[in-house]
N, C-alpha and C positions, 0 to 999 in steps of 0.2 A: 585777467582771464575773463573772456567774454561769455559768461553763464550767469544769467539773472537769478538762478536758484542757489547760488554760492555767494557767500559773503566772506571777507578777508578778516580773520582775527589772529593776532600775533603772527602775521605773515603766513598763515595757513588758511586755505580756502575750505569753508565748512558750509554744508547745506543750511539754509536759513531756519529750517524747522528741526535740525538735528539736535539731539541730547547725547553728547559723547558718553560712551560707556566707561565711566570713571572706575567702576568695580573691576572690570576685566583688565583695564590698563594697570591698575594697581597690583593686581595679582601677577599679571604677566611680567611687570617690571621687577616685582619681588623675586620671581624665578630667575629673571635675567641677572639680577644683582648677585644672587647666590651662585649662578653659573659663571660670574665674572665677565658678563657680556654687556654690562652698562659702561659706557665710556665717557670720559671727561670731554668737554668741548675741544680741548687741545689734541687729545687722542683721535677724536672723531675727524677732525680737519685733516689728519694725516692718512686715514684708512684708505686703501687696504695696507699700507705700510705701518708696521707696529714693531715694537722692540722684541728682540729675540727671546727675552726673558718672560714675555707674556705667556700665560698658560694656553692660549689659543693661537700661538704664533704659527704652527704648522697648518691649522685650518685656514688662516689668513693667507698663507702662501697659495693654497688651492683656490681661494676666492679671487686673489690677485690675478692668477692665471686666467680664470673665467672672465674677469673684468677686461683684461687686455685683449682676450679673443673677441669679446662683444664690441669693444671700441674699434678693433681692426674691422669687424664686420660692417660697422655703421660707416666708417671712413671709406670703405671700398665701394659703397653705393654712390658715392660722389654726387650727392644731391641733398637738398633740404629735407629734413626728416622730422616727423612728429613721432615722439617715443614716449611710451607709457610704461612705468615699472609698477607692477601690482604687488602690494606687500613690501614696500620700500623700506619700512622701519625707520631707522634714523637718517636715511637718505644718502648714505655714503656712495652706493653704487649709482643712484641718479645723479649725484654730482659728478661723478667720473664720466658718465655718458654725456653729460652736458658740456664736457670739455671737448667733445668732437665738434668740429666746425659745422655751422649751419643746422644744428639740432635744436628742437624745442622739446624739453623733457618735462614730463608730469610724473611725480612720485605719489602714489596712492596707498593709504594705509588706514587701519582702524585704531591705532594706538596714537592718540593725540599728544601725549607727552613727548614721544620720540619724534613726531612730525615737527612739534614746536622746537625742539632741539635742533633738528636738521635745518629748519628754516632760519634759525638764529646763526648757525655756523656756516651754511651755504647760501650765498646771496647772489649767485649768477642771474643775470637778467633773463636767460633762456631756460630757467629752472623754476618750477613751481611745485608746491605740495598741496595735496587735497585730502581731506579726512573723509573717509566713507568706504562703503562696500561696493565693489564692481557689480555684484548681484543686485544691488538696489538701483543700478543705472544712475549713480550720482554724477557721472559725467555727461549725462544727457545723450545727445546724438553725436557727440564728438568721436572722430575716428582717428586711427594712428597708423603709421607705416610699420612700426615695430612695437610689439608688446612683449615685456620681459617678465617672467616669474622666476626669480632668483631665490631658491630655498624657501619658496612661499606657497606652492600648491598643496603642500601637505596640511595646510591649515583650512583647506576647503573640503567639505565632506564628500563632494562628488566631482571627480576629475571631468567627466563628460559635460556636466552642467557648466562648470566654470570656463572650460574651453569653448563651449557653444556660446556663452555670453561674450567671451573675449572676441570671438570671431565676428560678432555683431559690431564691435568697435574697431574692426580692422579695415583699412582702406584696400581696394582692389590691388592684388600683387603684394600685399603686406605679409608680415611673418610674426608668428608667436614663438618665442624662444623660452623653453623651460630648462634652466640650468641649475647646477649645484643640487641636484635632486636624485634620490634613489628611486629606481623602479625595481620591483621585486617580481620574482615568479609567483604565480597565483598561490601555489602551495606554501610559499614562504611567509605570506602575509599573517596568518595567525601567530606565528612565533615572533614576527616583528612587532605585532601589536602588544604581545605580552612583554617583550623587552622594553617597549616604550612605557607601559604601565609600571614596570619594575623601576625604570630610571626615574620617572616623575615621583613615584612613591618614595624612593630613597632620598630624593631631593626635598621631600616635604610638601609636594604639590601634586597629589594623585589626580585631582580634578582636571589637570592640564592634559591628561591622556585623552580626555573626551574632545579635545580641541585639535588633535593631531591625527592624521589619517595616512594610510599606506596605499599605494596603487601599483598596478602591474601595467605592462604595455598593452595588455588586452583591454584596458580601460580606454584606450585611444583607437579602438577599432571603429571604422567609419569616417575618421579624420584623415586628411591628407598630411601625413607626417614623415619626417626623415630622421634617422638617428645620426647625429653629427658626432657623438661620442658615447661610448658604451662603458658601463661599470662592469669590471670583471674582478671581483675580489680575489679569486683563487690565483689568477695570473699575477695580480699586483702583490700578493703575499709571496709567491714562489720567487718572482723576479725582483722583489723588494722595491717596487716602484711606488711612487706617491699615490695615495688613493684618488680615484677619479669618480665623478658622478656622471649619470646620464646627462646628455644634452640633446634635447628634442626640438626640432623645428617644425612647426605647423603652418600650413598655407591654406588660403581660401580657394 
């Protein structure tokens, strides 16, 4: 990676002056462990495919569908692409996107242990992992054709802020895709916040509620966006269809 401000450690690119937040990583991974969302290297290598007996099997079916749609979208462009996944976690989706011919994929996250696991499991030459915050401009002036937030925008306190920053990293004609994400009606957000607090409290990690945020489509006012898929919980319940999340595409 041609960025003099980054150095490679354990196959992850890290800002030279960075001090990784070990306390947050430890807390987050403890929660993930309790949720049964920490995977062995063998399980990680196969994601999004997972055994039907796994407690999150149905969730992975949804993520697999989103993954396949994203890969099809990249393939349809039929040209070399620079792709960034913000909040890549253990890197399973970044790895899948790197399977698309002529892509260069960067996975960015603030959880160093997950990044190191991803870098150990996924070793494609067109895939790299970077530790850091997009808001800190850790990627410098690098720009991308496609930027993906897959179930990750909820970890940013301001949706307009993170979208504005992502747009600065977008090449002309590029696209930002927000997938596997709920968007609420504005009057639903207080109740959603309370459910989040209740959930994290029940899990024994109430402080994590302060790191998870809820947004409405009104937060995207002023941006050029298209709704590619919309969540409709009522119809899904009545018609017994699998749960769907919003899929938003933002252009510059």
